Each structure stands twice: as structure tokens, then as C-alpha cells.
C-alpha atoms as a printed R data frame, in Angstrom:
    type eleno elety resid chain resno       x       y      z
1   ATOM     1    CA   MET     A     1 -61.691 -13.529  9.653
2   ATOM     2    CA   GLU     A     2 -58.948 -16.057  9.134
3   ATOM     3    CA   LYS     A     3 -57.295 -18.264 11.838
4   ATOM     4    CA   LEU     A     4 -53.470 -18.597 12.369
5   ATOM     5    CA   HIS     A     5 -51.153 -21.451 11.167
6   ATOM     6    CA   PRO     A     6 -51.661 -24.464 13.287
7   ATOM     7    CA   GLY     A     7 -47.773 -24.218 13.970
8   ATOM     8    CA   ALA     A     8 -48.624 -21.019 16.172
9   ATOM     9    CA   ARG     A     9 -50.034 -23.173 18.838
10  ATOM    10    CA   TRP     A    10 -46.602 -23.668 20.147
11  ATOM    11    CA   VAL     A    11 -45.911 -19.930 20.493
12  ATOM    12    CA   PHE     A    12 -49.122 -19.835 22.483
13  ATOM    13    CA   ARG     A    13 -48.137 -22.899 24.362
14  ATOM    14    CA   PHE     A    14 -44.733 -21.594 25.414
15  ATOM    15    CA   ARG     A    15 -46.055 -18.122 26.323
16  ATOM    16    CA   ALA     A    16 -48.915 -19.751 28.716
17  ATOM    17    CA   TYR     A    17 -45.890 -22.121 30.205
18  ATOM    18    CA   TRP     A    18 -43.619 -19.274 30.440
19  ATOM    19    CA   THR     A    19 -46.012 -16.929 32.545
20  ATOM    20    CA   LEU     A    20 -46.971 -19.780 34.682
21  ATOM    21    CA   ALA     A    21 -43.658 -20.617 35.370
22  ATOM    22    CA   PHE     A    22 -43.293 -17.365 37.371
23  ATOM    23    CA   LEU     A    23 -46.290 -18.108 39.542
24  ATOM    24    CA   LEU     A    24 -45.236 -21.632 40.067
25  ATOM    25    CA   PHE     A    25 -42.151 -20.104 41.454
26  ATOM    26    CA   PHE     A    26 -44.099 -18.293 44.060
27  ATOM    27    CA   ILE     A    27 -46.311 -21.119 44.720
28  ATOM    28    CA   PHE     A    28 -43.373 -23.361 45.375
29  ATOM    29    CA   ILE     A    29 -42.144 -20.862 47.825
30  ATOM    30    CA   LEU     A    30 -45.450 -20.943 49.626
31  ATOM    31    CA   THR     A    31 -45.625 -24.644 49.503
32  ATOM    32    CA   PHE     A    32 -41.932 -25.023 50.847
33  ATOM    33    CA   THR     A    33 -42.911 -22.863 53.339
34  ATOM    34    CA   TYR     A    34 -46.005 -24.933 54.493
35  ATOM    35    CA   TYR     A    35 -43.711 -28.156 54.388
36  ATOM    36    CA   ILE     A    36 -41.091 -26.441 57.032
37  ATOM    37    CA   ALA     A    37 -44.153 -25.447 59.012
38  ATOM    38    CA   PHE     A    38 -46.234 -28.651 58.871
39  ATOM    39    CA   GLY     A    39 -43.972 -31.437 57.245
40  ATOM    40    CA   LYS     A    40 -46.521 -33.094 55.322
41  ATOM    41    CA   ASN     A    41 -47.089 -34.255 51.761
42  ATOM    42    CA   PHE     A    42 -44.450 -31.882 50.152
43  ATOM    43    CA   LEU     A    43 -43.766 -33.962 47.043
44  ATOM    44    CA   PHE     A    44 -47.578 -34.792 46.455
45  ATOM    45    CA   ILE     A    45 -48.488 -31.045 46.738
46  ATOM    46    CA   ILE     A    46 -45.717 -29.978 44.155
47  ATOM    47    CA   ILE     A    47 -46.808 -33.011 41.758
48  ATOM    48    CA   PHE     A    48 -50.189 -31.813 42.047
49  ATOM    49    CA   ILE     A    49 -49.484 -28.176 41.149
50  ATOM    50    CA   LEU     A    50 -47.278 -28.893 38.341
51  ATOM    51    CA   PHE     A    51 -50.084 -31.148 36.894
52  ATOM    52    CA   LEU     A    52 -52.598 -28.351 37.635
53  ATOM    53    CA   MET     A    53 -50.312 -25.769 35.905
54  ATOM    54    CA   LEU     A    54 -49.809 -27.929 32.969
55  ATOM    55    CA   ILE     A    55 -53.783 -28.141 32.612
56  ATOM    56    CA   ILE     A    56 -54.203 -24.478 33.019
57  ATOM    57    CA   GLY     A    57 -51.488 -23.788 30.443
58  ATOM    58    CA   GLU     A    58 -52.779 -25.881 27.842
59  ATOM    59    CA   ILE     A    59 -56.333 -24.558 28.310
60  ATOM    60    CA   TYR     A    60 -55.082 -21.012 28.223
61  ATOM    61    CA   ALA     A    61 -52.894 -21.662 24.890
62  ATOM    62    CA   ARG     A    62 -55.669 -23.564 22.990
63  ATOM    63    CA   LEU     A    63 -58.311 -20.670 23.945
64  ATOM    64    CA   SER     A    64 -55.628 -18.053 23.120
65  ATOM    65    CA   TYR     A    65 -54.930 -19.745 19.579
66  ATOM    66    CA   ARG     A    66 -58.767 -20.087 18.808
67  ATOM    67    CA   PHE     A    67 -59.581 -16.557 19.466
68  ATOM    68    CA   TRP     A    68 -56.952 -14.935 17.724
69  ATOM    69    CA   GLU     A    69 -58.242 -14.075 14.103
70  ATOM    70    CA   TYR     A    70 -56.799 -11.553 11.446
71  ATOM    71    CA   GLU     A    71 -58.056 -10.099  8.186
72  ATOM    72    CA   PHE     A    72 -56.532  -8.231  5.207
73  ATOM    73    CA   THR     A    73 -58.609  -5.765  3.880
74  ATOM    74    CA   LYS     A    74 -57.896  -3.219  1.037
75  ATOM    75    CA   THR     A    75 -56.564  -0.755  3.241
76  ATOM    76    CA   GLU     A    76 -55.583  -2.285  6.541
77  ATOM    77    CA   LEU     A    77 -54.865  -5.506  8.681
78  ATOM    78    CA   ARG     A    78 -57.582  -6.342 11.258
79  ATOM    79    CA   LEU     A    79 -56.576  -8.085 14.117
80  ATOM    80    CA   GLU     A    80 -59.074  -9.592 17.064
81  ATOM    81    CA   ARG     A    81 -57.802 -11.222 19.882
82  ATOM    82    CA   GLY     A    82 -58.811 -12.099 23.308
83  ATOM    83    CA   ILE     A    83 -60.321 -14.644 25.453
84  ATOM    84    CA   ILE     A    84 -62.644 -12.895 27.943
85  ATOM    85    CA   TRP     A    85 -61.900  -9.388 26.763
86  ATOM    86    CA   LYS     A    86 -61.934  -8.812 23.122
87  ATOM    87    CA   LYS     A    87 -59.122  -6.416 21.548
88  ATOM    88    CA   TYR     A    88 -59.564  -5.195 18.195
89  ATOM    89    CA   SER     A    89 -56.696  -3.537 16.156
90  ATOM    90    CA   ASN     A    90 -56.803  -1.875 12.711
91  ATOM    91    CA   ILE     A    91 -53.146  -1.251 11.242
92  ATOM    92    CA   PRO     A    92 -53.006   0.638  8.120
93  ATOM    93    CA   TYR     A    93 -50.597  -0.781  5.709
94  ATOM    94    CA   GLU     A    94 -48.674   2.335  5.552
95  ATOM    95    CA   ARG     A    95 -47.766   1.639  9.330
96  ATOM    96    CA   ILE     A    96 -46.411  -1.774  8.595
97  ATOM    97    CA   GLN     A    97 -42.503  -1.839  8.288
98  ATOM    98    CA   ASN     A    98 -41.622  -5.351  8.170
99  ATOM    99    CA   VAL     A    99 -43.117  -8.803  7.336
100 ATOM   100    CA   ASP     A   100 -41.105 -12.093  7.791
101 ATOM   101    CA   VAL     A   101 -42.326 -14.819  5.540
102 ATOM   102    CA   ILE     A   102 -40.905 -18.422  6.457
């Protein structure tokens, strides 16, 4: 099995940060509600949550990149991906419609 191009790490990184942005929005709302109720350390909590999200996003991106593999056989393209739960795909060459090479 082969690994992806190292430039693909940025794709995984942006995908992780985009997903975590939605989660961060809801955490921000909960934190703001906490601030209105108790009025303590709002800025510290926001900075801590952002820092935590950056760390989680980076770990997730690196693991996603590390566990994404592919292999070209005589009849198909095999994909293997997943951090905790593996997903295997076998795509026959007849089913592939478009290939972009940059």
C-alpha cells in the first residue's frame, strides 16, 4: 500500500479545522452563557478552547493522513482509510470516470 502525497496533509488539516469550527461555535455559545451567568474568566476560557481545538485538529489531521493508503492492482484501485474503524474500498477501473493530475 502506498501513502498519499505529503501536500495532502493540508487537505486533512483544513477538513479537521472546518469540522471543529462548528463544534467550536456551540462551545462558544455555552461559554458565553456561562460568562453571562457567572462573569468569570471568559477570555481565558475562549483562549483555552481555541488552543485545545488546534491541538485536537492537528492530531486528527495527522492520524487521518497516516492511515489513508491506496494501491493500484491489475483490475482495481484499493483504498484503506480510517483511524479507529477501518474502511476498505475496491473500485474497478471501469467505474473510474475522471482522473485529475496536477
